[in-house]
N, C-alpha and C positions, 0 to 999 in steps of 0.2 A: 504493500500500499503505501510507504512510505517512499519508492522508487519512483512510483509514478507519481505521487504527488510534484518530487522534485520536477518530473519532465513536465506536468502540468505550468509549474513555476515559472520554469523555462520559457513555457511558451508563452504566459503572462508578460514576462521581462520583455520579449521579443515583440509582439503586440505594443506593449507601452513605447518601446522606444522610437518603436516605428510610425506610431500613429500623433502620440501628446506633444512632442515638439511642433509639428506642424499646426495642430492644436491651438496650441498658447500663442505661437505666431498671429495666427488668424483673429485670434481673439484680443493680443494685445495691439495689433497695428490693424487691424479690418483686412487681413487677408495675407498673405504669402505668394512670392513667384518659384517656382519650380521647373528645370529642364522636363522635356517629354522624357529622358531616362530616366529621370529622377522620379517622376512619375508613376514609370513603369515598374520601376526594381522598390519602390514604396509597396506598389498593389502587389506585386511578388513575395514580399515577407510578409504581406496583411494574408495572404490566402495559405500561404505555409502555418502561421500562427493559428489561424480559425480552424483548417484543414486538421492539423494536428491534434488541437482540442477535442475536435468531433470523435476523433477515433481515439483518442487517449482517455476519453469518457467513457468510450462503449467496450474496453481495454478495462479499464475500473469496475465498471459493473460485474464483464467477467470474474473479476478478482473477489468483490464481494459476494458474485452467487456460487465460489467455491468456497468461501470463508463461512458460511451459511446452510447452503447445501450437501456439502461433502467435506465438512472438517476434517476429518481424517485422511483424505487423500490431498490437504489445501498445500502443506508442505512440501509434496512429492511432484505436484504439476506446476505450483506457484515458484519454483524455483528459479535461481540467480540467472541461469542459461533461457530460461522463457523468457523472463524479465525483458535482458538485453538482448535478446533476438526478437523481440513481438515491438519494443520500440525500435529496432533497427529498419526494422520493415516501415513501421509507422512513417519513419523521417524520408524513406526513401519513395514512399507512396508519395507524401506529401510534397517534397518537391517535383517528381514528375507531373501532378496535377497541378500544380504552380504554373511550370512550363507550359503546359497543355494551353492554359487561360492566357497566359501573359506575350507567349511567341505570337499570336494572330493577331496582337494588338499592335506590333511593333510595324507593321505592313500595312496597316491604314494609312490614308491621307487624312488628316485634321485640318478642317476649315475656321476660319476665324467665326466669331471672338474666342480666344483661348481660353476661358476663362472656366472652371469648375467651380458649379454652386454646394460645394461641401467643403468640408474639413479636412479631407483627404479625399485621395486619389483612388475612389473604389469604381468597380466595375462600368455600373452604367452610368457615373457621370463622365465617365471618358468615353465611351460610347456614344453616348450622344453628339460629342464635336465632331463625330468623323461624319465625312461627307460620303463616305462609301456605303455600302446596302450591308449592313450588319447584322443579318437576322442570322445567315448560316452561325455567325459567331455566337449571338444567342442562344440560338437550339442546344450549340456543344456546350456553352456556360450552363445551360438548363439541364442537360442530361448528367454531365459529370458532378452538377450539384446535387440532383436528387441522388445519385450514387452515394455519392460523398456523405450527405446530409441524412438522408434516410434509411440507408443498410446498419450504420451506427446507432441509429433512434430505435431502429425495429432488435436492434441485440440488444438495446438497454432496458427497452420494454419487457420483452420475452425474459432477458434474467429478472427484473424486478418483481414480474408474472410470477416466475419458480420460487422467489423469496418471500414473497407475501404467502402463497400456498406455505411451506416451509413454515415460516412463523406463527401461522393460524394453527399448525398443529403441535404448537410449544403449549402443554399442558399450563406450565403458571405464566401469570401476567406478569412477572420479575424477568422471566425468561423472556416472553415476546418485546417488552420495552426495550431488554438488554440486547437484542438481535436487531432490532428496530434500527436502534442508536447507531449503531453500527456504520450504518446507510443513509442516516439524514443530514451530511453535512456533503457526501458525495450528490444523492436528490436532489439537494438546494439547489448546487450549480447547476446541474443538468436542468432544471426547471428555468433557472435565470437566465442560463446560455441560450437553450434553444427556443425559448418563450421567444423571446427579441428575434434572434436569427430567422425564424420559420416568419415572422410575423413583418420582416423587412424583407426578406426575400423571396418569397412562398406566394404573398400578394401583390398583384400586379402594382407595379411604380407608378404609373399614370393615378392609378385611383387613388392615391398616398397625396395626404400634402405633404411641400416638403421639409416643411417643418417638424413635420411627425418623422421624418424617413432619417432626420438630422437626429431627433433623441433618442431615437430606438437606437441608432448606429450606435451613438454616445453612451448607452446603458452598456452593450455587448462590448465595446473597447476600450471604454476608459474604466466604466463603474465597476463590471463582471472580475477585471484583473485587480482591481484595489481590494474587491469582499473576496475573493479566492482564498486570499490566506489567515483573513477574518475570519470567515465561517469554519475553515479545515482546523486553525487553532483554538479558539473557542468551544469546539465542539468535540475536541480531541481529550482524553483523560491524558495523555502520555504529555504532550503539550502543556496542561494545566501544571500536572506534577515536577516539570522541569521547571516552568516560572515561579511554581512555588519555592524551590530550592534556592534559585537565586531571588529571592524574596522580590520578585515583580507585580504579583497579584497576593 
């Protein structure tokens, strides 16, 4: 669990480092300038961080599934080799998906005015600046997004259905509460992350107000990385004991 939390923290650091400087410049000076290459690089790292978080949350749900449904087999399955291999595959997939999204955008011709009405370089605002027909790119991005977003989400849902069934079979209320408390932090992050992500990218962008789209984007690009360490720290017994030893709480 801690190994995957560390990888999740790395995603949050990557996302924050990529987005927040541009956000601060936009807020402080009413806007900022960026080259096309810089904009596409920002988009590349943004896609990598968001995609990796989707996949990591699904692997973390599998970790909780094993811990609750098959506790006696947990250590044999969720060993160091499995963790390293799964994370390596995740980062490889993430890099390939990001390249598949960004490379086609390098060959587009962008007409003026070259103004992105957003606080970072997102897919749709960049494509709106192009003079070419971007319908094929939209279809490609939609297919990749559905596969990358919904497949991990389905894994999470199936894992928690099995977890709930197992928890309901525990005879004591104390045992059920203890089992569910091990999942509460991860479940909170999943609802917060996927809720805003689905709202922004699943529903038609043209049907949303631009302000609403920016607010929702702000939640999963800034607020979620801010709350993740707080959620996992305050809900974790080991973290609390470590803080007590340091006389911090």
